[in-house]
N, C-alpha and C positions, 0 to 999 in steps of 0.2 A: 504493500500500500504506500510505503514511503516514496517509492519510485514514482508512483502516479502523482503524489502530492508535489514532488519536486518538478515534474513536467508541467503541472498546472502553475506552479510558482514561476517557473522560467517563462512560460507562455505569457503570463500576466505582465512580467517585467519587459519582455520583448515588445509587447504591443501597448505598453503604458496603460494598462486597464485600471480604472478607478476601483475603489473598494466595492461599490455597488455592482459593477460589472462582474467582479470576481465572485461575489455572492450569487449572482444570477447564473454564472457559469457552473458553480457547484450544484445549484438546484437542477440545472439541465442535465448534468452528468448523472446525478443520483436518480433522476427519472428514467434515464436510458439504461442504467445498470440494473441487474437483478437485485431483488431485496433479500437480505440486507446487503448494502454495498460497503459499509464500514467507512465510507469517505465522509469528511465533515460536510455539514449541510449549510453552515453559515460562515461568513468571513471571519468572525471572531474565533470560532473553533478551528478554522483553517490556520490562523496565525499561531494559535497555541501549539500546533503540531511541530513548529520549527523552533529551534534554539538559535535565536538571532542576537545573542548577547556576546558574540565573539569580538565585536568592535564597540567600544563604549562611546556614547554621545552625551556630552554635558551641556547644559544651558548656563551660560555665564552672563550675568546681568551687568549693565553699565549704569552709572549715575545719570539720572534724567536731566540734570542741569546741562544745557547745551554748551556752556563754557567750561564744563568739567569733563563729563562723559568718561571718567576713569572706571576701571574694572571694580566690581564689588566681589571680592574674592571669597568672602565668608557669607554663608546664607543667614547667619545670625545677626548680621549688622542691621541696625535700624536707621542709622544715618551714615552718609558718605564720609569716610575718614579724611577726604581731601577738602571738600567744600561744605560739609555738614548738611547737605540736602537730604530730606527724608526719603527713604527707600521704599518704593511701592512696587513689589514684584508683579502684581496683577496689571498695574498700569504700564509697567515696562514691557510686558509681553504684548499688550495691545498696541503700544506705540512703536514697537520694534527696536527698543534700546537694549538689545541683547545679542549675543552671538551663540552659535552652536559650535562647540569644540569637539572635533572627532579625533579619536586616538590615532596619532601617527604611528606609534609603535605597533598597534594591532594591524594597521594597513600594510606597513612595511613587512612585517612578519608574514602576512598572508601572501603578499606578492612574491617574496623570496622562497616560500615553502611550496607554492602551488605550481606544479608542472613546468618548472623552468628547464629548458633543454640543455643548458650549458652546465658542466660539472664545476666550474669555477666562476667567480665573479669576473665580469668582462674587464680586461685591462688593455690599454693601448700597447701596440707592438712597434711603435715608430722608433726609428733609429736616426742618428745623424742630426739631432735637433729638429727634425721635421715635425709638423703638427698634423695629426689626423683625428684627434679626439680631445675632449676636455682635459684628460690626464696629461696631455703634452703641453698644456699652457703653463705659464710661469706661476699662476695663482695656485693651481693644483699641486705643482711640484713644491711650492713653498709651504704647503700645509703639512701638518704632522699626521699623515694618513698611513695606517698599516695596510700595505698593499694586498694582504691576504684576507683580511676580514672587514675592515672599515668601509663604509659607503659614504657618498657625498650626494648632495641634492642641488638641482636647479629649481628655484621656486619663483612663483609668480603671484601677483594679485592685480585685480582689475575689476571694473564694474561691468556687469552683464545685464543689459536691459531685458525685462521679461515680456513686456507688452508694448506694442507700438503706440498705443493711446494712453499710456500710463507713465508717470515719472518714477515708478518703482523699479528697483534693480536689486540684484544680489552681488555681494563682493566675497568671493572665496579666496583663501590663501591656499595655493596648490603647489605640489612638488612632483618631480620625476627623479628617478634614481639613475645616477650617471653610470653606475657599474653594471647595469643591465645592457645588453645589446640594444642599439637605438630602435630597431623595429619593434622590440618588446617594450622598451621604456616609454616610448611616446604613447602607447596604448594603456599603460598602467599609471594613470595620473592619480595622485593621492591628495586628499583634502584635509588640511589642518583645521580650518575654521570657516564658518559661513555666516554672513550677515545678510538680512533682507529688509528693505524698507525704501522710503523716499530719500532722494538726495544721496549723500555720501556717508559712510560710517565713520566712527572715530577710529581712524587707522592706527593712532597711537595705542589704543586699547587692544585692537586686533593684533597688532604686531607684538605687543607685550605677551599675549597668549602664545604666539609662535615662539618667542624667545624662551618662555618657560618650558615649552615642549622640547626645544632643542637642548636646553640645559639638562632636563631629565634624561633625554636619550643619550647624552654623553656621560652623565654621572653613573647611570645604571647600565647603559647599553641595551641592545636588543638581542635576546637569545632566540635563535631559530634553528630548525632542523633542516639540514641540507637535503633536498628532495632526491638526490642521486646517491650520495654516499651515506646518508643517515647520520652524519656527524653533527653534533650540536655546536653551533658557532655563535659567538658573542661579538656583535658589531657596534661600533660607535658611529654616530651620524653627524656629518658636517655640512652646513648649508652654505656652500661656498659661492654660489652664483645666483643673482636675482635677475630675472628677465621680465621687464615691465615696459609698457609704452611710456612716452614722455610725461604724460599727465600723472600716472600712478607713480612713476619713478621719483618725480620731484616731491610727491606727497610722502612717500615712505622715507626719503632721505631728509625731509624737513627743510627743503630749500625752495627758493622762488620757482614758480612755474616758468616754462620756457619763454613766455612773453613778458617776463619781468627781468629786471637787471640782474646780472650774474646768474642767469637761469640754466647755465650749462652744468651738467653733472660731472664733467671731467676737467674743465679748465675755468680760469677766472676771467673769461672774456665777458665784459659787461654788455656788449652789443650796442647797437645804435637804433634810435627811433626815427623812422623816416615816414614820409607820406606814402600811402598806398590806397588807390581808389579814392573814396570819400573819407577815409579815416587815416589812421597811422598804424604802423606795425614795427616790431622789433626785428632787426636783421643783424647778421653776424658776418661782416666782411672778413675775408681771409687775412690773418696776421701771421707772418713768418715766425714771429717770436712766441707764438702761442704755446709751443712745447715747453718753454721755460716758465710758464704760468699755469702749470697743472695743479689741480687739487690733489691732496693726499689725505689719508685717513687722519693723520695728526692735525693737519690744518683745518679739516672739517670739524674735528672735536674742539679745537681752539676757538673757532668762530662760533660754534654752538654754545660753548660755555660763556663766551663774551656776551652773547645775546641775553642769556638767562641771568647773568650776574651784573648786567649794566644797571647803574643806579637811576638812569633815566629811561624813558620809554624808547626802546630801540626795536624797530621792526625786523631788522636783519643786519648781519655782518657778512659782507661779501656774498650775499644771496642766501646765507644760512639763517633760517628763522627759528629753529627749535632743536632740541636734543632728541634725536630719534632713538627709540628703544633698541634699534639694531646695533648701536655702539656696544651693547653688552655682549654681542656675538664675536667680538674681536679675538677672544681666546679660542674660538671654535673655527677659525680659518676665514672669517668674514671681514672684508675690507670695505669701508663705506664709500670708496671710489672705485677701486679695481674690480670689486665683485659685481658691479653693475655693467652689463654689456650693452652695446648698441644693438637693439633688436632690429634686424634688417627687414622683418615683415612690416613693421610700422614705419620705420624711418625711410627705407628705400622703396618698398613696393607701394604701400598705402600713402606714403609721403611724397618722395621725389617723383616717382613714376606718375602718379595722379597729378602732381603739380605741373609737370611739363606737358602732359597730355592736355591739360586745361589751357596752358599757355599757347600751345600750338593750334588748338581747335576753337577756342572761345572767340566769338565774333567781335568782342570788344577790342581785340588785338588785330583787327583787320588791316591796320596801317603798319604793323610791325613786320620786319623782314622775315621773321620766323613763322608767320601765320600760314596755316594750311587751309586752303579754300575748300568749298563744297566739292568742286570737281576733283581736287586732290584727295579728299576724304573718300570719295567713291572709288578712286584708284586703290587706295589703301585697303578698303573693305574687300575689293575684288581679290587682292592678294591674300588677305587674311583668311577669307572663307574657303580658299582652295587647299589650305593646310590640313593634313591629317596627322596629328601628333600620336605618339605612342600612348598606350592605355594608362600609363602612370599619370599622364596629364588628362584627367577625366573630363575637364571642361573644354569643349571645342571652341575655337576662336569665335569671338563675337565682334560686331561692328564697333569701330572706334567711336562712333557717335554715342555708344552706351558705356563709354569708359568710366564715367562717374559711378556706375553701378557694378563695375568689375570687382570680383573678389580678389583677395591677395594672391591666390594661386594663379589667377588669370594675369595679374600684373607681372608675376614672376615669369610666366611663359612669354609675355610680350617683351619684357626686358631682355631675357636670355636669348630668345630664339627668333622672334618675329619682327621686332622693331626695326632693326637695321635694314633688312630686306624691304619691309613695307614702306619705310620712309625714304628709301633711295629714290631720287628723282622727284620727290614731293617736298622734302625739307632741304633748304640750301646746304651745300656740302660742308661749310664751316660749322654749322650747327649740328650736322650729322656726325662729323669727326669729333666734335665736343661730346656728344652723347655716347660715342663709342668708348671713350675713356671710362664712363660709368659702367657700361656693359661688360667690358673686359675685366675691370677690377673686381666687380661683385661676382662675376662668374668664377674667377680664380679663387676668391675667398670662400666660395661655396664648394671647392674641390675636396676630394677625399684626402689628398696628401699635399701639404703646404710646406714650402721651404722658406728659410729666412730671406733669401734673395727675392723669391717670388712675392712674399708679403711686402717687402720694401718697394718693389716695382708697382704693386697694386696701390700702395700708399701714395706714391708719386703721381699715379694717374688720377686718384681721387683728389689730391691737392690741386692738380691742374684743372680738374673739372670744377672745383669750387671757385678757384681764381677766375676762370673764364665765364662763370655765370654772371659775375658782376660786369665783365667787359662785353659780353654778348647780349645779355638780357636786361641789365640794369641792376643797381644795388638793391632795389626793393624786393628782388626775387631771391636774394641770398637768405633764405628762411632758416629756421632752426633745424629743419630736417636736412637741408643742404649743409649746414655747419657740422652736423653730426658725422657726415662723411669723413671729416678730417680725423675723427677718433676711431673709425671702424677698424682699420688695420691694427692699431695698437690693442684694441679689445680682442682681436683674433689672436694676437701674440700672447695675451694674458689668459683668455678664457677658452680658446679653441676655435674650430671652424664655425662659420656663421650658421650652418644648418644644425649644428649640435646644440646651440643655445638660443634658438629662435622661439617665438611664441606660437608657432604653428600647432604643436601638440595641445597647448592650453586652449587655443581657439577652437580646435576640433572637439575638445572636451566640453566646451560651452554648449554645443548642440546636444550632447548626451545629458547634461544637467537639465536642459530645457524639456527633456522628455520624461523627467522623473517626478512630475507633479501634475495634478489635475485640479482645475478650478483656481480660485484666487485666495483661498483661506489656508493658513498654516503651511505656507509653501516651504519654509526652511525645514520644518519637521517632516513634511512629506519627502523632501529630497534626502534628508539624513536617513530616514527609515529605508528608503529604496536603496541607498548606497550600502547600508548594512546587509540587506538581502543579497545584493549583487556580490559583495565581498565574501559572503558565507556560502553561496551556492556551490562553488567548486569544492569547498571543504566537506559540505554535506554530500556531494556526489561521491567523493572518495570514501566516505564513511558507509554508504549504503549500497555500493555496487561491488560486484565481483568480476571475474573473468568470463562469466557466462555470456552467450550470444545476446540474451535478452538485456542484460545490463550494458553490454557494449552498445546496443541500439539506443538505450536511454541516454548514455553518455554522449553519443554522437548527435542526438537530437538536441540535447541541452546546449552543447557547444556550438552547434549551428545557429540556434536561436540567439545566443548571446554574442557570437563573434562574426556572424554573417555566414554566407553559404560559399564554401570554397569550391573551386573548379576541379573536383576530384571524382566526379562520376565517370565510371569506366576508365579508371586511372591505373597505370602500372608504375610502381615505384622502382626506380633504378638507382644506380650509384651516383655519387657526386651531387647529392641533394637535387636530383632530377626526377621529374614525374612526367611520364608520357600520358597525354590526355586524349580522350575519345576512343572510338573503336578502331583497332589497327587494320590495315590492309596488307595482307600477306602477298608478297610478290618475289620475283627473282631479282637478285642483285645484278646490276649491269657490270660489264667489264670495266668501265671507267670507275664506278664506285668501288669495285674490288681493288683496283690498282691504287686508288687514293687512300683507301682505308687500311690496307695491309701494313704500312709502316707504323700505324698507330696501335696495332694489335700484337699481343704476345701469343696469339694462337692463329690457326688457319681460319680465314674468313669463310663462312658458310655460303651456300648458293642461294639461300632465301633469307628474307628479313621481314620484319613488321614495319610498315610505313605509317607514320603519324602526321597529322596536320598541325597539332599543337603540342606544347610542352611547357611545364613549369620548371624553370632553372633558377635555383636559389630564391624561390618564392615569387619570381616574376614571370608573367605569361609571355610566351613567344609563339609565333606561328610561321608557316611557310608563305611565300609570296602569293601563290595561286589561291590560297585560302583567305589571306588577309586583304586582298584587293576588294573583297565584297563589303568591307566594313569601313567605318569612319576613322578607325585608329590603325596606325601602322606599327605592327609588332614584329616586323621581319627585317628591318634595316638596323644593323648592329655595328658596334665598334668592337674590334678584336684586341686581344692582348698585345698584338704586334703593332697596334696603332692604325691598322687598315680598317676600312669600312667594307661591309659585305652584305649581300642580300641572301636570306635563308631560302633554300630551294626545297629541302626535304629533311625530315628526321627519320633515320633508319635505326632499328634496334635489333640486336641479337646477342645472345648470351648475357642478358641483363645489362647490356651496355648501350649507350646512345651515341650515334655519330651524326654529325650535322653536315649536310652538303650545302655549300654556299658559293655564290658567284662574287668574286672580288671586284671592288670598285677601284678605278684608277683616278688619282687626284689630277686636276687640271688647274691652270692659272685662273685666278679670280677675274671675273669680268670687270673692266675698268668703270663701268657704269654703276657699280654697286660699292658701297662702303661696308666692308665686312669685318667682323671681329676675328681674332686669332683662333677661336674655337669653331669657326665656320669654314666649310670646305666645299669647293666645287669638284664633283666627281662624275665619272661616267661608268656605267656598268660594263664590265668586260665579259668575255665568254670563258674566262679562266675559272675552272671549278676546283674547289678545295674541300678537303674533308677535315672537320673540326671536332673537338671534344667539348663538352659543356663548359669546362673551365676556360676555354679560349674566348668565350663571350664575356665582355666586360660590362657593357650596358647598351641600351637601345639609343639610336640617334633620332633626331627630329628631322624628318624630310620636309624642308621648308617650301621648296618650289622647284619646278622644272624650268631651267633657263637655257633656251636654245636646245642643244643636245646634252646638256649637263643637268645634274641634280644638285641643289644647294642643301648641304647637310649641316646641322648644328649639333654639336656634341653636348650631351647633358653633363653638368658639373659633377654630379654624384649619383649614386644608385640608391641612396637612402631616403630622399624626400619623395613624397608623392602627394597628390591632392587629397 
């Protein structure tokens, strides 16, 4: 019976059923089953069947005085110990002056113990001072982290609006574990605390909760059982990096917002106020001496103490307005300056990309030399709409006239792959060459392996981009987002590649949170209870299932409902993390295939093979050209470990091994009519056929366009990010 209850529980979570619907579902099932069915008949009795106490949730009250809002840590207090305001818990619950605190220790333990595929915590294997992960950054190396047991976090806080017609939002403090492989870590987002209400929460109080959690996690550690070895491990937790957008970052640091003086989180550039449109705006012209005026943890603390100890009313000292609770995390590896990275999703994609798209296409700039007319817009759209990206880019290109509604992932595809080709001939060459600096620099900083020289070159390109914005577009367009580009390369050196510390996992998690409640009442409580159920399901699944076929079916269905439906129907699992998909076609191996495959085999090649149209290689879907041409996504154009580009022709399998037949592409000189980046190549498909193994495939390419007899290919910067 417990298996049936678990399936009902998972079904309800998958489809976000309210309590009333679950109760009706139980009534329906009981009517259909023979009497007696032994299943619960009401939602209340259904809930009692589950032990959902594995993850504790506490309600933490705040002082109702808007000028105080400090935490009320003891339930016995009658008056606030800071401002002496009377404490009324009932009124606090109704007004929203409280937080829900979820146990980080329980969540981390559940993530580490539940079905993790690796036998050890993930550690970077980079050599020669190259950077391929957070562990290669100077910040991580400077922390006192035990490489065998301790874990570190990237954490985030931001407001998430719930309804379009309401001012209410919730503010979670969330974390991901750096020592998990990124494809797992980005899906396992942990929640430390959650606030819901109108306006903004008391971030000082919410961050104080987070600081207390981290202190406990370091004083006592987290003891968890390794899922593979069964060994008990005790880990300490260090919150070394914070990834927030500009608004939230200034709030948690306790400094001026970006439109105020000294609003930069990394340097002491005051900025300038200039006229823009009908009003004014703060801009940040490039200063060559900015590197000598960097903020430090010590200077931030000094400025914060100067504000609080000033005998006169001082609003800020060098932009610092208050003492953030995060200063208390210094002994746990957190730096008030270096631990904050430039989030490229908000700064570059939703910031600079949208800013320049508006500059180019907004009719108010019709007299400017960079303006793109309606006729040119139609030309750009025609080029965009013919692109068939790989399936990792789930959103197909949309018209540039809808750029204001583009999601961050669409802005990323535009920046990395589409913009230079689409703008060539439509944007004057000097503006296009200027834009290329941003494209090449960000593309490199998103790569899997970064060198010191490469980061330095990217920094020079970004500096040139910022300098030329003032010269080409005017000082009023050197916005705070443009200014942040000066600091991106340094943040990569400190925190790791841009993709590893971006806000994309947290933004994806927002959509999951929005599915965890129904109606408009008690939203925080609904979300917390649903999170408890989600976190406990896999533990309950392990407790009630065995190796029987029936239990395997229950496990498969639960995992499909919670994690999506993998492409594994009619699948054959092979070596090298490879899965052949679909029904095979048995055929004879041609003489050419046998000749090309023999050098790769340690045995005699048979006369027959199984031929497949599709395959999963390291979790990514690939297909052959003849099959893929029928669809909107191109999953058959690939980059090889040799650096060449190839078109997949067939997947042939024998002796549980897969061999990939592909046509090589030959690189051609770039057409002079286009301004292209270094990661873009003009190629032609040759008749040269090669036999490959799955590990020869590095990543898929973006087939941007057909130019005369050539194809324009854009290489993806990494194989980790996906929409």
